C-alpha positions in Angstrom: 16.5 16.1 0.9 12.9 15.3 0.0 13.7 15.9 -3.7 13.6 12.7 -5.8 14.8 14.2 -9.1 16.2 11.5 -11.3 14.7 8.7 -9.2 12.5 6.0 -10.5 9.4 4.9 -8.6 7.2 1.9 -9.4 3.7 2.1 -7.9 1.2 -0.8 -7.7 -2.4 -0.3 -6.7 -3.8 2.7 -8.6 -7.5 1.9 -9.1 -9.1 5.3 -9.3 -8.5 9.0 -8.6 -9.5 8.3 -5.0 -6.8 5.6 -4.5 -4.2 6.2 -1.9 -1.8 5.0 -4.5 -2.8 7.9 -6.8 -2.2 10.5 -4.1 1.2 8.8 -3.6 1.9 9.1 -7.4 1.1 12.8 -7.3 3.5 13.6 -4.4 6.3 11.5 -5.8 5.9 13.3 -9.1 6.0 16.7 -7.4 9.2 15.6 -5.8 10.7 14.9 -9.2 10.4 11.1 -9.5 9.6 9.3 -12.7 6.7 6.9 -12.3 5.9 3.5 -13.7 2.6 2.0 -12.8 1.3 -1.6 -12.6 -2.4 -1.9 -13.1 -5.1 -4.6 -12.9 -6.8 -5.1 -16.2 -10.2 -4.5 -14.6 -9.1 -1.0 -13.8 -7.3 -0.4 -17.1 -9.7 2.3 -18.4 -9.5 4.3 -15.1 -5.7 4.1 -15.1 -5.5 5.2 -18.7 -7.7 8.2 -17.9 -5.4 9.2 -15.1 -2.1 8.7 -17.0 -2.3 11.9 -18.9 -2.8 13.9 -15.7 0.8 13.4 -14.6 3.7 13.9 -17.1 5.9 12.0 -14.6 4.2 8.7 -15.7 6.7 7.2 -18.1 5.2 3.7 -18.4 2.4 1.5 -17.3 2.1 -2.3 -17.6 -0.6 -4.9 -16.6 0.1 -6.7 -13.4 -1.5 -9.6 -11.6 0.4 -10.1 -8.3 -1.4 -13.4 -7.6 0.8 -15.1 -10.2 4.6 -15.5 -10.6 4.5 -15.3 -14.4 2.5 -12.1 -14.6 4.6 -10.4 -11.9 7.8 -11.4 -13.7 6.4 -10.1 -17.0 5.9 -6.7 -15.4 9.6 -6.3 -14.5 10.7 -8.0 -17.8 8.7 -5.4 -19.8 10.0 -2.6 -17.7 13.6 -3.7 -18.2 13.1 -4.3 -21.9 11.8 -0.8 -22.5 14.2 0.9 -20.1 17.5 -1.2 -20.2 19.8 -0.5 -17.3 17.3 1.7 -15.4 17.1 0.9 -11.7 14.1 1.2 -9.4 14.6 3.5 -6.4 11.1 3.3 -4.9 8.6 0.5 -4.9 5.1 1.2 -3.6 2.9 -1.8 -2.8 -0.6 -0.5 -2.3 -2.5 -3.7 -3.0 -5.3 -5.3 -1.1 -8.3 -7.5 -2.1 -10.6 -10.1 -0.6 -13.6 -11.7 -2.4 -17.0 -10.2 -1.5 -18.0 -13.5 0.1 -15.4 -12.9 2.8 -17.6 -10.0 4.1 -21.0 -11.5 3.4 -20.7 -14.3 6.1 -19.2 -14.8 9.5 -15.5 -15.4 9.3 -15.9 -18.9 10.7 -17.6 -19.9 7.5 -15.4 -18.2 4.9 -14.2 -20.8 2.3 -10.5 -21.8 2.1 -10.3 -20.6 -1.5 -11.4 -17.1 -0.6 -9.1 -17.0 2.4 -6.2 -18.0 0.1 -7.1 -15.4 -2.5 -7.1 -12.6 0.2 -3.8 -13.7 1.7 -2.1 -14.2 -1.7 -3.1 -10.8 -3.1 -3.1 -8.7 0.1 0.0 -10.1 1.9 2.1 -12.6 0.1 2.2 -10.5 -3.0 4.8 -8.2 -1.3 7.2 -11.1 -1.3 6.4 -11.9 -4.9 6.9 -8.3 -6.1 10.2 -7.9 -4.4 11.4 -11.3 -5.6 11.1 -10.3 -9.2 12.1 -6.6 -8.5 15.4 -7.5 -6.9 17.6 -7.5 -10.1 16.2 -4.1 -10.9 16.5 -2.3 -7.5 19.0 0.4 -7.0 21.3 0.4 -4.0 19.5 2.0 -1.1 16.0 1.4 -2.6 12.9 1.9 -0.5 9.8 -0.2 -0.5 6.6 1.0 1.1 3.4 -1.1 1.7 0.1 -0.1 3.2 -1.5 -1.8 6.2 -4.2 -1.1 8.8 -4.6 -1.3 12.6 -6.9 -4.3 12.3 -3.7 -6.3 11.9 -3.4 -6.2 15.7 -6.9 -5.3 17.0 -10.5 -6.5 16.2 -12.4 -4.3 13.7 -16.0 -5.3 13.0 -16.6 -6.5 9.5 -12.9 -6.4 8.4 -12.7 -10.1 8.8 -10.1 -12.0 6.8 -8.4 -8.7 5.8 -7.3 -8.4 9.4 -5.3 -11.6 9.1 -4.0 -10.5 5.7 -2.7 -7.2 7.1 -1.1 -9.0 10.0 0.7 -11.3 7.5 1.7 -8.2 5.4 3.4 -6.6 8.5 5.2 -9.8 9.2 6.4 -9.9 5.6 7.6 -6.3 6.0 9.8 -7.3 9.0 11.1 -10.5 7.4 11.9 -8.9 4.0 13.5 -5.9 5.8 15.9 -8.2 7.6 16.6 -10.3 4.4 17.2 -7.3 2.1 18.8 -5.0 4.6 22.3 -6.3 4.1 22.0 -5.4 0.4 21.0 -1.9 1.3 17.3 -2.1 0.6 14.7 -0.8 3.0 11.1 -2.1 3.5 8.5 -0.3 5.7 4.7 -0.3 6.1 2.3 2.6 6.7 -0.7 1.8 8.9 -3.3 4.3 7.7 -6.5 5.3 9.5 -9.7 4.5 7.6 -10.0 6.4 4.3 -12.9 6.3 1.8 -11.7 4.4 -1.3 -13.1 1.8 -3.7 -11.6 -1.0 -1.5 -13.1 0.5 1.7 -16.6 0.9 0.2 -17.0 -2.9 0.4 -16.6 -3.0 4.2 -20.0 -3.1 5.9 -20.5 -0.2 8.4 -17.5 1.8 7.0 -19.2 5.2 7.5 -19.8 4.4 11.2 -16.1 3.5 11.5 -15.2 6.9 10.0 -17.5 8.7 12.4 -16.0 6.8 15.5 -12.4 7.5 14.5 -13.1 11.2 13.9 -14.8 11.5 17.3 -12.0 9.7 19.2 -8.7 10.2 17.5 -6.5 12.7 19.3 -6.5 15.1 16.3 -10.3 14.7 16.1 -10.3 14.0 12.4 -9.8 11.3 9.9 -6.7 11.2 7.8 -6.9 11.4 4.0 -4.9 10.1 1.0 -2.5 13.0 1.1 -1.6 12.3 4.7 -0.5 8.8 3.7 1.2 10.1 0.6 3.3 12.6 2.6 4.7 9.8 4.9 5.3 7.7 1.8 7.4 10.5 0.3 9.4 10.7 3.5 10.0 7.0 3.5 11.0 7.2 -0.2 13.5 9.9 0.5 17.1 9.9 2.0 15.6 11.6 5.1 14.5 8.1 6.3 17.7 6.3 5.3 18.0 4.7 8.8 14.4 3.4 8.9 13.5 -0.1 7.9 11.2 -2.9 9.1 8.8 -0.4 10.7 5.1 0.0 10.8 4.4 3.8 10.9 0.9 4.8 12.0 -0.7 7.7 10.0 -4.1 7.8 11.7 -4.5 11.1 13.5 -3.2 9.4 16.6 -6.1 6.9 16.9 -3.8 4.0 17.5 -2.5 5.3 20.8 -6.0 5.3 22.4 -7.5 2.4 24.4 -10.6 3.7 26.1 -12.3 6.3 23.8 -12.8 9.8 25.2 -16.4 9.6 24.0 -17.4 7.4 26.9 -17.0 10.4 29.2 -19.6 12.4 27.2 -22.9 12.5 29.0 
């Protein structure tokens, strides 16, 4: 039932070999899916180096999810080169905020930077699905990636906390809007993972240490943990699941008072 032979998956967000999106690509490929990647031009050389590592990658096109025109062009190019082909799985693994959002207290972040973070990290899910709709197969599954800072304070995460909260709201709204057409939309709330995006968060190493010490499984999760849940959400085994935020965080999200306070 996890087999995705003959299925088409579109993945947005591959930036390097350490990307969660790349681990997702590998597991979808192992399950038999054909892959089509959307990449940012600034990561083009990295994506091109990776493309030959997976024979399942059948196409890759530039994508700027901050703009209607460039997002539409991705799907137009996909349809032009593969007429009649439908998308069964769409993975939205995109998040970005300007460096200035982390270099000053959130009270003083400029409106333009807030808008950039919200547009790319949250509202882009709506934009991607808006232009993907004519190309989605019946029963398609869309998966996006969020983080627990959407509902709780995490030092230094700042505006991305608001962006992830908005992304989860979009997940619910879009799941209800697209559900009658047979399309599912879910989010995965991952524990902290060392990636290019995470490297810009001040104190990230200390966050990793804290989660490892206090999560019920006493470890951090990795890219493959998230990819495995993505594979399940992409498969028929999760056909009755939509609008959900699934935590893949070694159980950290169930804790309130950390066990470590009992250590003397």
